[in-house]
C-alpha positions as CSV (number, residue, x, y, z in Angstrom):
1,D,-24.2,56.2,2.9
2,T,-24.4,60.2,2.8
3,V,-26.4,62.9,4.7
4,A,-26.3,66.6,5.3
5,S,-26.5,66.8,8.7
6,W,-27.4,64.5,12.0
7,T,-29.2,65.1,14.5
8,Q,-30.3,63.0,17.7
9,A,-32.6,64.7,19.5
10,A,-32.9,64.6,23.4
11,D,-36.1,62.7,23.8
12,Y,-34.4,60.0,21.5
13,T,-33.5,56.8,23.7
14,G,-32.6,54.1,20.7
15,T,-29.8,52.9,19.4
16,V,-28.7,53.5,15.7
17,T,-26.5,50.4,14.7
18,F,-24.1,51.1,11.8
19,D,-23.1,48.4,9.0
20,T,-19.8,50.1,8.2
21,T,-17.3,47.4,7.8
22,Y,-13.5,47.5,7.3
23,P,-12.2,48.0,3.6
24,T,-11.0,44.5,3.6
25,A,-14.3,43.0,4.2
26,A,-15.3,43.3,0.7
27,T,-18.4,45.4,1.2
28,V,-19.4,48.9,-0.5
29,F,-20.5,50.2,3.1
30,T,-17.0,51.1,4.8
31,N,-18.0,54.8,5.6
32,F,-20.7,56.6,7.0
33,T,-20.7,60.1,5.9
34,V,-22.3,63.5,7.3
35,T,-21.1,66.5,5.3
36,G,-22.4,69.3,7.8
37,D,-23.2,68.7,11.5
38,A,-23.3,65.9,13.7
39,Q,-25.4,66.1,17.3
40,I,-26.3,63.0,19.5
41,L,-27.7,64.6,21.9
42,A,-29.4,61.6,23.1
43,G,-29.3,57.6,22.6
44,T,-26.3,55.5,21.0
45,W,-24.2,54.5,18.3
46,T,-22.8,51.4,17.6
47,H,-21.4,48.7,14.5
48,Q,-22.1,45.3,14.2
49,P,-20.2,42.2,16.3
50,N,-17.7,40.6,14.8
51,A,-16.6,36.7,14.6
52,A,-13.2,35.5,13.6
53,V,-11.8,38.2,11.1
54,Q,-12.2,41.8,11.3
55,S,-15.2,42.8,9.6
56,N,-17.1,45.5,11.4
57,R,-16.4,48.7,12.8
58,L,-18.1,52.1,13.3
59,C,-16.5,54.6,10.4
60,V,-17.9,57.9,10.5
61,A,-16.9,61.2,8.7
62,V,-18.5,64.6,9.8
63,G,-17.4,67.7,7.6
64,G,-18.8,69.8,10.2
65,D,-18.7,69.9,14.2
66,F,-19.6,66.8,15.6
67,T,-21.1,66.9,19.4
68,L,-21.5,63.9,21.7
69,A,-24.0,65.1,24.8
70,T,-23.8,63.8,28.3
71,G,-25.3,60.4,28.6
72,T,-24.5,59.6,24.8
73,K,-22.6,56.8,23.8
74,L,-20.3,55.3,20.8
75,D,-20.4,52.1,22.3
76,A,-18.5,48.9,20.9
77,Y,-18.5,47.5,24.4
78,G,-17.8,43.3,23.6
79,K,-18.0,44.0,19.4
80,G,-14.6,42.5,18.5
81,F,-13.1,39.1,17.8
82,A,-15.4,36.4,18.7
83,A,-14.5,34.1,21.6
84,G,-11.2,31.9,20.9
85,K,-10.5,34.4,18.2
86,F,-8.0,36.7,17.6
87,P,-5.9,38.2,14.8
88,A,-3.2,35.9,13.0
89,G,0.0,35.5,15.1
90,S,-1.3,36.8,18.2
91,T,-3.3,35.3,21.1
92,Y,-6.4,35.5,23.5
93,G,-7.2,39.2,25.5
94,A,-4.2,40.4,23.9
95,H,-3.6,44.2,22.0
96,A,-1.9,46.7,22.9
97,A,-0.1,44.1,25.3
98,S,-0.4,40.3,25.8
99,Y,-0.1,38.1,28.8
100,D,1.9,36.0,26.8
101,G,4.6,38.1,25.3
102,Y,6.1,41.1,23.3
103,A,5.2,38.7,19.9
104,K,1.6,38.7,20.1
105,V,1.3,42.8,20.3
106,Y,-0.5,43.9,17.5
107,G,-2.3,47.2,15.9
108,D,-1.1,50.8,14.7
109,V,-0.7,53.3,17.7
110,Y,-0.8,56.4,15.7
111,K,-4.2,55.6,13.3
112,P,-5.5,52.7,15.3
113,T,-8.2,50.6,13.6
114,D,-8.2,46.9,15.3
115,L,-10.7,44.9,17.2
116,G,-9.8,43.6,20.5
117,A,-9.0,39.7,20.6
118,G,-11.2,37.8,22.1
119,A,-11.2,35.9,25.5
120,Q,-10.4,32.4,25.2
121,S,-14.0,31.4,26.1
122,G,-17.1,33.0,26.6
123,L,-16.5,36.7,25.9
124,A,-15.8,38.2,23.1
125,G,-13.1,41.7,22.7
126,G,-13.7,45.2,22.2
127,G,-14.8,47.0,18.9
128,A,-13.3,49.8,17.0
129,I,-14.5,53.2,16.4
130,W,-12.9,55.2,14.0
131,L,-14.3,59.3,13.9
132,E,-13.4,62.1,11.6
133,V,-14.5,65.7,11.7
134,G,-14.0,68.8,9.9
135,G,-14.6,70.8,12.5
136,A,-14.9,70.7,16.3
137,A,-15.3,67.7,18.4
138,A,-16.9,67.9,21.5
139,I,-17.0,65.0,23.6
140,N,-18.9,65.4,26.9
141,G,-20.5,61.4,26.4
142,T,-18.9,57.6,26.5
143,V,-16.7,56.4,24.0
144,D,-16.7,52.6,25.2
145,V,-14.5,49.9,23.3
146,R,-13.8,47.9,26.2
147,A,-14.3,43.6,26.2
148,P,-16.6,42.2,28.8
149,S,-15.4,41.7,32.4
150,A,-17.8,39.5,33.3
151,D,-15.6,36.0,33.5
152,A,-12.6,34.9,34.4
153,Q,-11.4,34.9,30.7
154,M,-11.3,38.4,29.7
155,G,-10.9,39.5,26.1
156,A,-8.6,42.7,25.2
157,A,-10.2,46.5,24.3
158,G,-10.4,47.4,20.9
159,S,-9.3,50.8,19.2
160,F,-10.8,54.5,19.2
161,F,-9.3,57.2,16.4
162,L,-10.5,60.8,16.3
163,Q,-9.5,63.4,14.2
164,A,-10.8,66.5,14.5
165,A,-9.8,70.1,14.0
166,S,-10.2,70.3,17.7
167,C,-11.5,68.3,20.8
168,S,-13.4,69.5,24.2
169,G,-15.2,68.1,26.8
170,A,-15.5,66.0,29.8
171,G,-16.7,63.1,28.7
172,S,-14.7,59.7,29.3
173,I,-13.0,57.3,26.7
174,Y,-13.0,53.8,27.7
175,A,-10.3,51.2,26.5
176,Y,-9.0,49.9,29.6
177,M,-10.1,46.2,31.5
178,D,-11.4,45.5,34.7
179,N,-9.6,44.0,37.7
180,K,-12.9,41.6,39.1
181,Y,-11.6,38.3,38.8
182,S,-8.3,35.9,39.1
183,G,-8.0,34.5,35.9
184,A,-8.4,37.7,34.0
185,R,-5.7,38.6,30.9
186,G,-7.4,41.3,28.9
187,S,-4.8,43.9,27.6
188,G,-5.9,47.5,27.3
189,G,-7.0,48.5,23.9
190,R,-5.4,51.6,21.7
191,V,-6.7,55.4,21.4
192,A,-5.5,58.4,19.3
193,I,-6.5,61.6,18.9
194,A,-5.0,63.7,15.9
195,L,-6.0,67.7,16.0
196,T,-5.7,69.2,12.6
197,S,-6.0,72.9,14.1
198,A,-5.9,73.4,17.4
199,T,-2.2,73.5,19.1
200,T,-3.8,72.0,22.4
201,L,-6.3,69.2,23.4
202,A,-9.3,70.5,25.8
203,F,-10.6,67.2,26.4
204,P,-8.6,66.1,29.9
205,T,-6.6,62.9,28.9
206,A,-7.0,61.6,32.3
207,N,-10.6,60.7,31.2
208,I,-8.9,58.2,28.8
209,K,-8.7,54.9,30.7
210,V,-6.6,52.2,28.6
211,S,-4.8,49.8,31.7
212,G,-4.8,45.9,31.2
213,S,-6.5,43.6,33.9
214,C,-4.0,43.3,36.9
215,N,-5.2,40.0,38.2
216,G,-4.2,35.8,37.3
217,S,-2.3,36.5,33.7
218,A,-2.3,40.1,33.8
219,A,-1.5,41.8,30.4
220,G,-0.3,45.2,30.4
221,G,-2.0,48.9,29.3
222,G,-2.7,50.2,26.5
223,T,-1.6,53.1,24.3
224,I,-2.5,57.0,24.1
225,V,-1.2,59.4,21.5
226,V,-1.9,62.9,21.1
227,K,-1.0,64.6,18.1
228,T,-1.8,68.7,18.1
229,A,-1.5,70.6,15.1
230,G,1.9,72.0,16.4
231,Q,3.3,68.5,16.9
232,T,5.4,66.3,14.0
233,H,5.1,62.9,15.7
234,G,2.6,63.4,18.8
235,T,2.7,62.1,22.4
236,L,2.7,59.0,23.8
237,I,1.0,58.4,27.0
238,L,1.3,55.4,29.1
239,D,-1.4,55.0,32.0
240,N,-1.7,51.7,33.6
241,T,-4.3,52.6,36.5
242,R,-4.7,49.5,38.2
243,G,-6.3,48.2,41.5
244,K,-5.1,46.7,44.2
245,S,-7.9,44.6,45.8
246,Y,-6.9,41.2,44.5
247,G,-4.1,39.0,43.7
248,A,-1.4,39.9,41.4
249,R,-1.0,43.9,41.2
250,W,1.8,43.8,38.6
251,Q,2.2,41.6,35.1
252,Y,5.1,39.8,33.7
253,A,7.9,42.1,32.1
254,S,7.0,40.1,29.1
255,G,3.4,41.4,29.4
256,I,3.6,44.7,29.9
257,T,2.8,47.6,26.7
258,A,4.9,46.9,23.7
259,I,5.9,48.4,20.6
260,P,4.4,45.7,17.7
261,P,7.0,42.9,16.0
262,G,8.6,44.7,13.2
263,A,7.1,48.4,14.1
264,S,9.1,51.4,14.4
265,W,7.4,54.5,17.0
266,I,9.1,57.7,16.9
267,F,7.2,60.7,19.3
268,D,7.8,63.9,20.1
269,D,7.3,63.4,24.0
270,I,6.6,60.3,26.3
271,L,4.4,60.9,29.3
272,V,4.0,58.0,32.2
273,K,2.1,57.3,34.7
274,N,0.0,54.8,36.9
275,Y,2.8,52.0,36.6
276,G,2.6,52.2,32.5
277,M,5.7,50.7,31.1
278,L,6.8,50.4,27.3
279,A,9.1,47.5,25.7
280,I,11.2,47.9,23.2
281,P,11.4,44.0,22.1
282,P,13.7,42.7,19.6
283,T,12.8,43.8,16.1
284,T,11.1,47.5,17.3
285,T,12.5,50.7,17.2
286,L,11.7,53.7,19.9
287,T,12.9,57.4,18.4
288,L,13.1,60.2,21.2
289,A,12.8,63.0,18.7
290,G,13.1,65.4,21.7
291,G,15.6,63.8,23.4
292,L,15.9,62.3,26.9
293,P,14.1,65.2,28.5
294,S,11.2,64.5,26.3
295,V,10.1,61.7,28.5
296,R,8.9,62.0,31.9
297,A,6.6,60.5,34.3
298,A,3.8,62.2,36.8
299,S,5.4,61.1,39.8
300,V,8.4,59.3,40.8
301,R,8.9,56.1,39.6
302,T,5.2,55.5,38.4
303,G,6.7,54.1,35.0
304,G,9.1,54.4,32.2
305,L,10.5,52.5,29.2
306,L,11.8,49.0,29.4
307,Y,14.7,47.8,26.7
308,A,13.9,44.3,25.8
309,G,16.7,43.7,22.6
310,G,15.2,46.3,20.3
311,T,17.0,49.4,19.0
312,I,16.6,52.9,20.7
313,D,17.8,55.9,19.2
314,W,17.8,58.5,22.4
315,G,17.6,61.9,20.3
316,G,21.0,63.1,20.8
317,V,24.5,62.0,21.7
318,A,25.9,61.3,25.4
319,P,25.7,62.3,27.9
320,Y,22.3,60.7,28.3
321,V,20.9,62.3,31.0
322,F,17.6,60.4,33.2
323,T,15.5,63.0,34.9
324,S,11.9,64.1,35.1
325,N,10.8,60.6,37.6
326,W,10.7,57.8,35.4
327,V,12.3,54.5,34.9
328,F,15.0,52.7,32.5
329,Q,15.1,49.3,32.9
330,A,17.0,47.2,30.5
331,N,15.7,43.6,31.2
332,A,18.5,42.8,28.6
333,P,22.0,43.9,28.3
334,Y,22.2,47.3,27.1
335,T,25.2,49.6,26.7
336,F,25.4,53.3,26.5
337,D,28.1,54.9,24.6
338,G,29.1,58.0,26.7
339,N,28.5,59.4,30.2
340,V,25.3,59.0,32.0
341,V,23.6,60.9,34.8
342,V,20.5,60.1,36.7
343,K,19.3,63.2,38.5
344,D,16.4,65.1,39.9
345,G,13.8,61.8,40.1
346,G,15.2,60.0,37.3
347,A,16.2,56.4,37.4
348,I,17.7,53.3,36.0
349,G,16.3,50.1,37.5
350,C,14.0,47.7,37.6
351,M,10.3,48.2,38.4
352,K,7.6,45.8,39.9
353,F,7.2,42.9,38.1
354,R,5.7,39.4,38.4
355,G,8.1,36.4,38.1
356,T,9.6,33.2,40.2
357,L,13.4,33.1,40.8
358,T,13.7,31.5,37.7
359,D,11.8,33.8,35.7
360,F,12.4,37.5,36.7
361,A,13.0,40.9,35.5
362,I,16.2,42.6,35.6
363,C,18.2,45.5,34.9
364,D,21.5,45.0,33.2
365,V,23.2,48.3,32.5
366,S,26.6,49.1,30.9
367,V,28.3,52.6,30.6
368,Q,31.5,52.9,28.5
369,G,32.1,56.2,30.5
370,N,31.2,57.8,33.9
371,L,27.9,57.1,35.6
372,A,26.7,60.0,38.3
373,V,24.0,59.0,40.1
374,E,23.2,62.4,41.8
375,Q,21.0,63.5,44.9
376,A,17.4,62.8,43.8
377,G,18.8,60.3,41.4
378,Y,18.5,56.7,41.6
379,I,19.2,53.3,40.5
380,F,16.0,52.3,41.7
381,A,14.6,48.2,42.1
382,Q,13.3,48.6,45.3
383,N,10.1,46.3,45.6
384,G,11.1,44.8,42.2
385,G,11.3,41.1,42.9
386,P,9.0,38.3,42.1
387,D,5.6,39.2,42.8
388,I,3.5,38.0,46.0
389,N,0.8,35.6,44.3
390,I,4.1,33.0,43.2
391,N,5.1,29.7,44.6
392,R,6.0,31.2,48.3
393,E,9.6,29.2,48.7
394,P,12.2,30.3,50.0
395,R,9.7,32.7,52.4
396,S,11.7,35.6,52.4
397,F,15.3,34.5,52.1
398,H,18.2,35.6,50.0
399,G,21.7,36.2,51.5
400,G,20.2,36.7,55.1
401,Q,17.0,34.7,55.8
402,S,13.6,35.1,57.5
403,G,13.6,35.9,61.3
404,G,13.3,32.9,63.2
405,Y,14.3,30.1,61.0
406,G,17.6,29.1,63.0
407,T,20.1,27.3,61.9
408,V,17.8,26.4,58.5
409,N,20.0,26.7,55.5
410,K,17.4,28.5,52.2
411,G,19.7,31.1,51.4
412,Y,20.3,31.4,47.5
413,G,22.5,32.9,45.2
414,S,26.1,33.9,44.8
415,V,28.2,36.0,47.4
416,F,31.0,37.5,44.2
417,A,28.2,37.8,41.6
418,P,24.9,38.6,42.7
419,A,22.4,38.0,39.9
420,Y,19.0,36.9,41.9
421,P,16.1,38.9,43.4
422,G,14.8,39.1,46.6
423,Y,11.8,36.7,47.0
424,T,8.1,37.3,48.0
425,A,7.2,37.9,51.2
426,A,5.7,34.2,52.9
427,I,2.6,35.5,55.6
428,G,0.0,38.1,54.9
429,D,-3.0,38.4,52.1
430,Q,-1.9,38.9,48.9
431,A,-3.3,42.3,48.8
432,T,-0.8,43.3,51.9
433,T,2.5,41.3,51.4
434,S,5.3,43.1,49.4
435,P,7.7,41.9,46.8
436,G,11.5,41.6,47.4
437,G,14.1,43.9,46.2
438,G,15.2,43.7,42.4
439,A,17.9,42.7,40.6
440,V,20.6,45.3,38.9
441,K,23.8,44.8,37.1
442,L,26.3,47.8,36.3
443,A,29.6,47.9,34.4
444,V,31.3,51.3,34.3
445,S,33.9,51.5,32.9
446,G,35.4,54.9,34.4
447,A,34.1,56.7,37.3
448,M,31.1,55.5,39.6
449,T,29.7,58.5,41.8
450,V,26.5,58.1,44.1
451,D,25.4,61.1,45.7
452,G,21.8,59.6,45.6
453,S,20.9,56.0,46.0
454,V,21.1,52.3,44.6
455,L,18.4,50.5,46.3
456,A,17.5,46.5,46.1
457,T,15.7,46.7,48.8
458,S,12.1,45.3,49.8
459,V,10.0,47.6,51.8
460,K,6.6,47.5,53.6
461,D,4.4,47.5,50.4
462,G,0.8,47.9,52.2
463,G,-0.9,46.3,55.1
464,D,0.1,45.2,58.2
465,N,2.1,41.7,57.3
466,S,5.2,40.9,55.7
467,M,8.1,41.9,53.4
468,G,10.2,40.0,50.6
469,S,13.9,40.0,51.1
470,G,16.8,42.4,49.5
471,G,17.6,41.8,46.1
472,S,21.2,42.1,44.4
473,I,23.6,44.8,43.4
474,D,26.7,43.5,41.1
475,I,28.8,46.5,40.3
476,V,32.0,46.7,38.3
477,A,33.3,50.6,38.1
478,G,36.4,52.0,37.8
479,T,36.3,54.3,40.7
480,L,33.4,54.8,43.3
481,A,32.6,57.6,45.1
482,G,30.1,59.8,46.5
483,S,27.9,60.3,49.8
484,G,25.0,59.0,48.7
485,A,24.1,55.0,49.4
486,I,24.1,51.5,47.9
487,S,21.3,49.1,49.9
488,A,19.9,45.3,49.4
489,S,18.3,45.8,52.7
490,C,15.3,44.7,53.8
491,G,13.3,47.8,55.9
492,S,11.8,46.8,59.4
493,W,8.9,48.1,61.7
494,A,6.5,46.4,64.4
495,V,3.5,44.9,64.0
496,G,0.8,43.5,66.2
497,S,-0.3,40.4,64.6
498,N,1.8,39.0,62.1
499,Y,5.7,38.3,61.3
500,G,7.4,37.3,58.6
501,T,10.4,39.4,57.8
502,G,12.6,39.4,55.0
503,G,16.5,38.5,55.1
504,G,19.2,40.9,54.1
505,G,20.1,40.8,49.7
506,R,23.3,40.7,48.0
507,I,25.8,43.5,46.8
508,A,29.3,43.0,45.0
509,I,31.5,45.7,44.1
510,R,34.5,45.4,42.2
511,L,37.0,48.5,41.6
512,T,39.1,47.8,38.0
513,G,41.1,51.2,39.2
514,A,40.9,51.9,42.6
515,D,41.2,50.1,46.4
516,I,38.2,49.6,48.5
517,G,37.4,53.0,50.5
518,S,35.9,53.1,53.9
519,D,34.5,56.5,54.3
520,G,31.5,58.2,52.1
521,I,29.8,55.9,50.1
522,W,31.9,53.3,51.4
523,A,30.0,54.3,55.0
524,N,27.0,53.6,53.4
525,I,26.8,50.1,51.6
526,A,24.1,47.6,53.4
527,A,22.4,44.4,53.2
528,T,21.1,44.2,56.6
529,G,17.9,42.5,57.3
530,S,14.5,43.4,59.2
531,T,13.6,43.8,62.7
532,V,10.0,43.0,63.6
533,I,8.3,41.7,67.2
534,S,5.7,39.6,66.8
535,N,2.7,39.0,69.1
536,K,1.4,36.4,66.8
537,T,-1.0,34.0,68.4
538,T,0.6,30.7,67.5
539,L,3.6,32.0,69.2
540,A,5.0,33.4,72.3
541,A,4.2,36.8,73.0
542,N,6.7,38.9,71.7
543,V,9.0,36.0,70.7
544,D,12.0,37.6,68.2
545,Y,11.5,37.5,64.5
546,S,14.3,39.4,63.3
547,S,16.1,38.6,59.9
548,S,19.6,37.9,59.0
549,A,22.1,40.2,57.0
550,G,23.0,39.6,53.2
551,T,26.3,39.6,51.9
552,V,28.5,42.6,50.8
553,Y,31.5,41.5,48.6
554,L,34.2,44.6,48.4
555,Q,37.2,43.9,45.9
556,G,39.7,46.2,44.9
557,M,42.0,46.8,41.8
558,H,45.1,45.1,43.8
559,A,42.9,42.2,44.9
560,A,42.7,38.5,42.8
561,E,39.9,37.5,42.0
562,G,37.5,36.6,44.7
563,A,39.9,38.1,47.2
564,G,38.2,40.5,48.4
565,R,36.3,41.1,51.5
566,I,32.7,39.6,52.5
567,I,30.9,41.7,55.3
568,V,28.2,40.0,56.6
569,R,26.9,42.8,59.0
570,N,23.4,44.1,60.5
571,D,23.3,47.3,61.4
572,G,24.0,46.3,65.2
573,N,20.5,44.6,66.0
574,P,21.0,42.9,69.5
575,K,17.3,41.4,68.4
576,N,18.6,38.7,65.7
577,V,19.5,35.7,68.0
578,K,17.7,33.4,65.7
579,A,18.2,34.1,62.0
580,V,21.5,32.9,60.5
581,T,23.4,34.4,56.7
582,P,24.1,30.4,55.5
583,I,28.0,30.2,53.6
584,P,27.6,28.9,51.2
585,A,23.9,29.5,50.1
586,A,22.0,26.3,49.6
587,L,20.0,27.2,46.4
588,Y,20.5,28.4,42.9
589,G,24.0,28.7,43.0
590,D,25.3,28.6,39.5
591,A,28.3,26.5,40.6
592,P,30.2,25.8,44.0
593,E,32.0,29.0,45.0
594,A,35.7,28.8,46.2
595,F,36.0,31.6,49.2
596,K,39.7,30.4,50.0
597,R,41.1,33.9,49.2
598,A,38.4,35.9,50.5
599,T,38.2,37.6,54.1
600,L,34.7,36.9,56.0
601,S,34.2,40.0,58.4
602,I,31.1,39.5,61.1
603,E,29.9,42.7,62.2
604,A,27.3,44.7,64.3
605,C,25.3,41.4,65.2
606,G,25.7,39.6,61.8
607,R,25.4,35.7,62.7
608,V,27.1,33.4,59.6
609,L,26.0,29.6,59.5
610,A,28.9,27.3,58.0
611,A,26.7,25.6,55.6
612,A,30.1,23.3,54.6
613,D,33.3,22.6,55.6
614,L,35.4,26.0,54.4
615,Q,38.5,27.5,53.9
616,M,39.3,31.0,54.1
617,E,42.0,33.7,54.1
618,A,40.9,35.2,57.2
619,L,38.0,35.7,59.6
620,E,36.6,38.5,61.5
621,I,34.5,38.9,64.2
622,E,33.1,41.8,66.1
623,A,31.6,41.7,69.8
624,G,28.3,41.0,69.9
625,A,28.6,39.0,66.1
626,A,28.8,35.5,65.8
627,F,29.6,32.3,63.7
628,D,28.0,28.7,63.9
629,L,30.1,26.1,63.2
630,C,27.2,23.9,62.9
631,G,29.5,20.9,63.2
632,R,31.8,22.0,59.9
633,H,35.1,22.9,59.8
634,L,36.6,26.0,59.0
635,V,40.4,26.7,57.9
636,V,41.9,30.1,58.1
637,R,45.4,31.9,57.9
638,Q,44.0,34.3,60.3
639,F,41.5,35.1,63.1
640,L,40.6,38.4,64.3
641,K,38.6,38.6,67.5
642,D,37.6,42.3,67.5
643,G,40.8,43.2,65.9
644,H,42.9,41.3,67.4
645,S,45.2,38.2,66.4
646,I,44.3,34.8,68.5
647,G,47.1,32.9,67.0
648,M,47.8,29.4,65.2
649,G,45.7,26.9,66.6
650,T,42.2,24.2,66.5
651,F,39.7,25.6,68.3
652,T,36.2,24.5,69.2
653,A,33.2,26.7,70.5
654,T,34.2,26.1,74.1
655,S,37.9,27.1,73.5
656,P,38.6,30.1,75.4
657,E,40.5,31.7,72.1
658,V,36.6,32.2,70.5
659,Q,34.4,31.5,73.3
660,G,31.4,34.2,72.6
661,Y,32.4,34.3,68.9
662,V,32.6,31.2,67.9
663,F,29.6,28.6,68.4
664,D,28.5,25.3,67.2
665,S,24.8,24.6,67.1
666,V,25.4,20.9,65.8
667,G,28.8,19.6,68.1
668,G,31.8,18.4,66.7
669,G,33.1,21.5,64.5
670,S,36.2,23.7,64.5
671,V,38.5,26.1,63.6
672,Q,42.0,25.8,62.4
673,V,43.7,28.8,62.1
674,L,47.0,28.4,59.9
675,G,49.2,31.8,60.6
676,A,50.6,34.1,57.9
677,G,52.4,32.0,54.6
678,T,51.2,28.5,55.8
679,V,50.7,26.4,52.9
680,V,48.3,23.3,52.9
681,V,48.8,20.7,50.5
682,V,45.7,18.3,50.1
683,R,46.8,14.9,48.9
């Protein structure tokens, strides 16, 4: 098991299979040693396949330098757990992530040794390679610990660990899984490189691939750890590069890269890119030795950290400053014990995940202090709603409704306490339609200042097709000010062949230390629907399919609960002549909502449908806006038309006092105006 040196000459074309085993396999051949240099100038190294338990791996110690030349391989492709096999407590296709939840994740992130789990049937997982080099390592060939991807079921990638004085080269390290099949669920593997002398890695980390499969029951990416001689804990890289060619582009939140149960991780730096995310589930701990500034993303909002009930040590005290392009998502309620600042591309919010309206990702954050969202800072849940590949009802609806549906009521969620994301687009293929906006809940004990953006919007996310609906933003704060914007709107654009516009989402803002304002941030709060003209061949040319607005609820410190203002505003869009905003919504209400203290203000071409008999404090309608009685009865204390009271009485849609502002698509409805101070007694 020991030789003085090793050279595979350039004319060698074979494969050397090492029978090295795990120490737990009860064999004597656990490690092969080369006391001098090892040069692989041609050919391949590999290890024996495995069955139900971890028995075989490639484990080699090189005392001198190690060379893996161009065209050569360290090959453990498909040498992991056999099909249907995985570590105790885990599941098919799991390793650094699992489609079946955080509890199934396993493996050492610093010195990975484990095999990848097998597929449910047919295919094995990826193998494991352990290489200790006393001198310099030059990697110009390929290291491959993937699982095969020739079937709709996939295993997970395995592990590669390299310790060397230095590491250079331009080769490839593969611990990723493909996206070829709709049933794929293979997790990315684990790669770690530890340098004992060099203070920088001369091998490009872009050549290390650890992404998970993204189709069907997708699993998340693997982990890359690089520890140089100048670091105490190393750098964690989360990179989940994935294609968008078919099916689900995003995994469930519970299927992303996660810290294994009971584990504690600490790093000097964390780099996220290509939608890499790390979950911190219950019983786990993440410590940022370098503090919040040590976390960064390669580009804006393409990855981050997801709190899922574990413990996060931010490496410092308040203020907590989020910057450098990454996203913090609290998928379980999270409380900051001091002031929070979000700036310079940093974001708190909700990334893109699969889901349904009964199982979706959220962001739920409380701040015991002030929250400042500076310019180029974000509370971000754009396109953070359920994925495009799930049950497609209720078709881009939310607070508002998708264009062309007229008086149907498929709205959902609460006006006063919105909690649901916007739903996916209804029309278009799976690669080009867009998710709705996500769901964000913020509780700020002090002042909230927004000079950046708070977004739960849905925008076109590819192709020439449909958008989802706006999401939810629920804010409780002491005060609210700033020059930025708060939006749960759906974007607008013109297309030539398809329709499928999204309704506006829902926003609720309650202030505990101030009244509602009218300028600055207050003029930039919107939940509008999208606008599109369609020429779809099954419809008349240029039929209008613009969508209706969602709802904005505003309540100041002096207003009783439920006694604020509900605003339905559609950006002055006169093209919306069909879609309506139903009140109350038909679906997913946690409890019937009482509107009798609230004022409803319909503005800028908003269109509201009475989906039940209603009692409200006041109804205010601007010219160009509309209220459809739909055969129902509305009782209000005050009715203002363009700011002018119409006086007391009972009116129908044909009454001159309300004609042009109130409609009745069914007939038989009425508006009763009681006047201020009137008491209604129902016996």
